[in-house]
Z-matrix of the N, CA and C atoms (Angstrom, degrees):
N
C 1 1.451
C 2 1.531 1 107.97
N 3 1.304 2 115.34 1 138.37
C 4 1.463 3 120.35 2 178.67
C 5 1.527 4 109.82 3 -81.36
N 6 1.334 5 116.48 4 134.63
C 7 1.460 6 122.48 5 -179.44
C 8 1.527 7 109.17 6 -108.70
N 9 1.333 8 116.04 7 130.28
C 10 1.463 9 120.66 8 173.86
C 11 1.518 10 109.11 9 -126.77
N 12 1.315 11 116.04 10 155.17
C 13 1.459 12 122.32 11 178.88
C 14 1.518 13 109.25 12 -111.00
N 15 1.324 14 115.59 13 138.99
C 16 1.460 15 119.17 14 173.67
C 17 1.536 16 107.88 15 -69.27
N 18 1.319 17 116.53 16 163.20
C 19 1.469 18 120.42 17 177.56
C 20 1.519 19 110.44 18 -58.97
N 21 1.316 20 116.01 19 -39.52
C 22 1.461 21 120.87 20 178.97
C 23 1.526 22 110.86 21 -59.25
N 24 1.312 23 116.93 22 -43.58
C 25 1.471 24 121.23 23 -179.65
C 26 1.523 25 110.47 24 -66.02
N 27 1.315 26 117.51 25 -43.01
C 28 1.470 27 120.24 26 177.25
C 29 1.528 28 110.16 27 -55.64
N 30 1.323 29 116.51 28 -45.05
C 31 1.468 30 120.89 29 -179.93
C 32 1.528 31 111.15 30 -65.56
N 33 1.324 32 117.36 31 -40.89
C 34 1.469 33 121.13 32 179.50
C 35 1.526 34 111.26 33 -66.38
N 36 1.317 35 117.43 34 -39.56
C 37 1.467 36 120.42 35 176.70
C 38 1.527 37 110.56 36 -59.26
N 39 1.318 38 116.26 37 -46.30
C 40 1.468 39 120.68 38 179.27
C 41 1.526 40 111.31 39 -63.40
N 42 1.328 41 116.93 40 -43.21
C 43 1.458 42 121.35 41 -179.07
C 44 1.528 43 111.57 42 -63.79
N 45 1.318 44 116.36 43 -46.78
C 46 1.470 45 119.78 44 -179.86
C 47 1.528 46 111.51 45 -67.74
N 48 1.319 47 116.94 46 -35.50
C 49 1.461 48 119.64 47 177.15
C 50 1.529 49 110.21 48 -63.95
N 51 1.321 50 117.14 49 -46.62
C 52 1.470 51 121.02 50 179.55
C 53 1.521 52 110.72 51 -60.32
N 54 1.322 53 116.46 52 -40.99
C 55 1.462 54 120.04 53 177.60
C 56 1.532 55 110.28 54 -64.19
N 57 1.323 56 116.68 55 -42.01
C 58 1.464 57 120.60 56 178.79
C 59 1.515 58 112.23 57 -61.42
N 60 1.326 59 116.98 58 -40.73
C 61 1.471 60 121.06 59 177.81
C 62 1.520 61 109.31 60 -63.13
N 63 1.316 62 116.51 61 -45.43
C 64 1.466 63 121.50 62 -178.54
C 65 1.534 64 111.80 63 -63.90
N 66 1.326 65 116.10 64 -43.83
C 67 1.469 66 120.28 65 -174.05
C 68 1.534 67 113.74 66 -84.35
N 69 1.349 68 117.56 67 -39.55
C 70 1.458 69 121.06 68 -171.68
C 71 1.527 70 114.49 69 -116.30
N 72 1.339 71 116.93 70 -11.42
C 73 1.456 72 120.49 71 -178.39
C 74 1.516 73 111.82 72 99.04
N 75 1.309 74 114.30 73 158.01
C 76 1.470 75 121.41 74 -175.68
C 77 1.530 76 113.80 75 -61.14
N 78 1.338 77 119.25 76 -44.72
C 79 1.472 78 118.28 77 -178.11
C 80 1.534 79 113.44 78 -61.04
N 81 1.314 80 117.47 79 -40.95
C 82 1.468 81 120.73 80 179.89
C 83 1.528 82 110.20 81 -68.46
N 84 1.316 83 117.46 82 -44.20
C 85 1.469 84 121.00 83 179.12
C 86 1.532 85 110.58 84 -62.91
N 87 1.326 86 116.53 85 -43.72
C 88 1.472 87 119.90 86 177.65
C 89 1.522 88 111.21 87 -58.60
N 90 1.312 89 116.72 88 -47.50
C 91 1.463 90 121.64 89 -178.63
C 92 1.533 91 110.92 90 -62.46
N 93 1.317 92 116.35 91 -44.68
C 94 1.468 93 120.77 92 -179.12
C 95 1.519 94 111.33 93 -64.01
N 96 1.324 95 116.88 94 -45.19
C 97 1.465 96 118.85 95 -176.22
C 98 1.522 97 113.18 96 -78.78
N 99 1.327 98 118.31 97 -20.73
C 100 1.468 99 119.91 98 168.53
C 101 1.526 100 108.50 99 -65.04
N 102 1.321 101 115.35 100 -41.84
C 103 1.470 102 120.87 101 177.94
C 104 1.529 103 110.26 102 -63.13
N 105 1.322 104 117.30 103 -43.15
C 106 1.474 105 121.69 104 178.76
C 107 1.521 106 110.08 105 -60.36
N 108 1.309 107 117.08 106 -52.01
C 109 1.480 108 120.45 107 -177.48
C 110 1.524 109 111.67 108 -64.24
N 111 1.337 110 116.68 109 -39.95
C 112 1.466 111 119.95 110 178.93
C 113 1.532 112 109.70 111 -62.12
N 114 1.328 113 116.28 112 -44.04
C 115 1.462 114 119.07 113 179.02
C 116 1.530 115 110.43 114 -61.06
N 117 1.323 116 116.54 115 -48.92
C 118 1.455 117 120.16 116 -175.92
C 119 1.531 118 112.64 117 -66.70
N 120 1.315 119 117.10 118 -44.90
C 121 1.463 120 120.67 119 -172.76
C 122 1.522 121 113.93 120 -87.15
N 123 1.323 122 117.85 121 -21.37
C 124 1.460 123 120.08 122 -179.43
C 125 1.526 124 112.01 123 -111.36
N 126 1.326 125 116.70 124 -62.26
C 127 1.469 126 120.16 125 -175.49
C 128 1.520 127 112.46 126 -65.02
N 129 1.310 128 116.50 127 -50.02
C 130 1.457 129 120.06 128 -178.63
C 131 1.531 130 111.08 129 -66.41
N 132 1.311 131 117.07 130 -35.69
C 133 1.466 132 120.55 131 177.39
C 134 1.533 133 110.67 132 -63.83
N 135 1.328 134 116.64 133 -37.91
C 136 1.460 135 121.04 134 -179.23
C 137 1.531 136 112.75 135 -78.65
N 138 1.337 137 116.44 136 -33.82
C 139 1.466 138 121.91 137 -177.01
C 140 1.533 139 110.15 138 -129.57
N 141 1.316 140 117.66 139 70.01
C 142 1.462 141 120.68 140 -172.10
C 143 1.531 142 115.28 141 -65.30
N 144 1.306 143 117.89 142 -22.40
C 145 1.460 144 119.00 143 -177.86
C 146 1.537 145 112.48 144 -95.47
N 147 1.315 146 117.08 145 20.68
C 148 1.461 147 122.03 146 179.07
C 149 1.523 148 111.84 147 -68.81
N 150 1.311 149 117.31 148 -25.84
C 151 1.459 150 121.62 149 -178.66
C 152 1.515 151 112.89 150 -76.80
N 153 1.314 152 115.18 151 171.93
C 154 1.464 153 122.14 152 176.34
C 155 1.527 154 107.64 153 -85.84
N 156 1.321 155 116.47 154 126.00
C 157 1.461 156 120.73 155 -179.33
C 158 1.522 157 109.95 156 -81.34
N 159 1.322 158 116.32 157 127.19
C 160 1.463 159 123.76 158 177.81
C 161 1.534 160 107.24 159 -106.70
N 162 1.334 161 116.05 160 91.14
C 163 1.469 162 121.01 161 -172.65
C 164 1.519 163 113.52 162 -61.89
N 165 1.344 164 117.38 163 -30.02
C 166 1.462 165 119.55 164 -178.99
C 167 1.525 166 112.35 165 -64.17
N 168 1.322 167 116.73 166 -21.07
C 169 1.478 168 120.77 167 178.91
C 170 1.523 169 112.82 168 -121.97
N 171 1.328 170 116.03 169 1.52
C 172 1.469 171 121.62 170 -177.79
C 173 1.525 172 110.64 171 52.99
N 174 1.322 173 115.33 172 53.64
C 175 1.460 174 121.21 173 -174.12
C 176 1.530 175 109.27 174 -145.91
N 177 1.308 176 116.05 175 153.64
C 178 1.459 177 121.98 176 175.81
C 179 1.525 178 109.19 177 -107.31
N 180 1.341 179 114.98 178 149.62
C 181 1.468 180 121.59 179 178.32
C 182 1.521 181 107.88 180 -129.20
N 183 1.338 182 116.16 181 135.36
C 184 1.462 183 119.93 182 177.36
C 185 1.525 184 110.24 183 -146.90
N 186 1.331 185 115.19 184 141.42
C 187 1.461 186 121.56 185 173.72
C 188 1.522 187 106.61 186 -88.33
N 189 1.318 188 116.84 187 131.27
C 190 1.465 189 120.91 188 179.39
C 191 1.529 190 107.59 189 -77.86
N 192 1.328 191 117.34 190 118.99
C 193 1.472 192 120.59 191 -176.11
C 194 1.531 193 113.00 192 -56.15
N 195 1.345 194 114.42 193 141.32
C 196 1.456 195 123.21 194 176.32
C 197 1.531 196 113.28 195 60.39
N 198 1.338 197 114.99 196 27.52
C 199 1.469 198 121.61 197 173.67
C 200 1.527 199 107.27 198 -141.76
N 201 1.324 200 117.74 199 166.31
C 202 1.465 201 120.21 200 176.12
C 203 1.531 202 112.82 201 -92.80
N 204 1.330 203 118.03 202 24.41
C 205 1.455 204 120.30 203 -171.38
C 206 1.523 205 113.60 204 -113.28
N 207 1.338 206 113.76 205 150.93
C 208 1.459 207 124.11 206 179.29
C 209 1.524 208 107.26 207 -127.55
N 210 1.334 209 116.43 208 138.92
C 211 1.467 210 119.71 209 175.62
C 212 1.520 211 110.07 210 -124.56
N 213 1.314 212 113.90 211 152.08
C 214 1.453 213 123.07 212 174.12
C 215 1.524 214 106.63 213 -118.56
N 216 1.340 215 116.31 214 137.95
C 217 1.464 216 119.07 215 -176.41
C 218 1.521 217 111.13 216 -150.28
N 219 1.323 218 114.17 217 160.44
C 220 1.463 219 122.61 218 177.02
C 221 1.521 220 108.65 219 -120.18
N 222 1.315 221 114.83 220 149.57
C 223 1.460 222 121.05 221 179.56
C 224 1.524 223 109.25 222 -116.96
N 225 1.328 224 115.25 223 130.53
C 226 1.466 225 121.49 224 172.59
C 227 1.533 226 105.26 225 -115.10
N 228 1.322 227 116.21 226 93.47
C 229 1.464 228 120.12 227 -175.37
C 230 1.526 229 111.91 228 -65.31
N 231 1.316 230 117.67 229 -35.51
C 232 1.458 231 120.47 230 -179.77
C 233 1.526 232 111.36 231 -61.23
N 234 1.337 233 116.51 232 -38.56
C 235 1.468 234 121.39 233 -179.40
C 236 1.536 235 111.99 234 -91.32
N 237 1.340 236 116.48 235 -8.21
C 238 1.466 237 119.75 236 -177.15
C 239 1.521 238 111.58 237 65.55
N 240 1.336 239 115.68 238 39.40
C 241 1.453 240 121.62 239 -171.83
C 242 1.528 241 111.59 240 -126.90
N 243 1.325 242 115.60 241 135.29
C 244 1.457 243 122.45 242 174.41
C 245 1.523 244 106.03 243 -118.76
N 246 1.321 245 116.94 244 121.76
C 247 1.459 246 121.82 245 -178.58
C 248 1.521 247 109.83 246 -110.46
N 249 1.326 248 116.00 247 117.98
C 250 1.460 249 121.08 248 175.95
C 251 1.521 250 106.05 249 -81.65
N 252 1.336 251 115.95 250 117.53
C 253 1.465 252 120.45 251 -173.10
C 254 1.526 253 113.82 252 -104.55
N 255 1.345 254 117.57 253 -17.30
C 256 1.467 255 119.76 254 179.44
C 257 1.526 256 109.83 255 -153.24
N 258 1.329 257 115.35 256 146.45
C 259 1.465 258 123.54 257 -178.45
C 260 1.520 259 107.23 258 -139.12
N 261 1.328 260 116.47 259 121.53
C 262 1.460 261 121.82 260 -175.87
C 263 1.522 262 111.65 261 -133.15
N 264 1.320 263 115.69 262 152.32
C 265 1.463 264 121.46 263 164.08
C 266 1.527 265 105.46 264 -75.74
N 267 1.320 266 118.33 265 144.00
C 268 1.466 267 120.64 266 -174.40
C 269 1.541 268 112.55 267 -59.55
N 270 1.323 269 117.93 268 -24.79
C 271 1.468 270 120.60 269 -178.73
C 272 1.533 271 112.80 270 -83.73
N 273 1.322 272 117.73 271 -9.63
C 274 1.462 273 120.63 272 179.79
C 275 1.522 274 110.93 273 -74.85
N 276 1.321 275 115.86 274 150.73
C 277 1.454 276 121.69 275 173.78
C 278 1.526 277 107.80 276 -75.73
N 279 1.317 278 116.34 277 116.56
C 280 1.449 279 118.96 278 -178.13
C 281 1.501 280 111.02 279 -111.43
């Protein structure tokens, strides 16, 4: 399944990465966000229904393993497309 990020998610990824570099240093931020991208582009693409389905919003939610991040996404099976619509730190109000 092809994975795409909304503009909002792209901006959030950049913001959280910059914060990670500032707070923890470049090597830690690089390692964490490699893990984030690998999960989103490989694991989630291969197993799109791994998240918890929230029927009231027609959206899936999943915590990215070994990171403090949570993503929300939608699946369009007809188009073979998974759209990541939100990206949060677990401590953020979502």
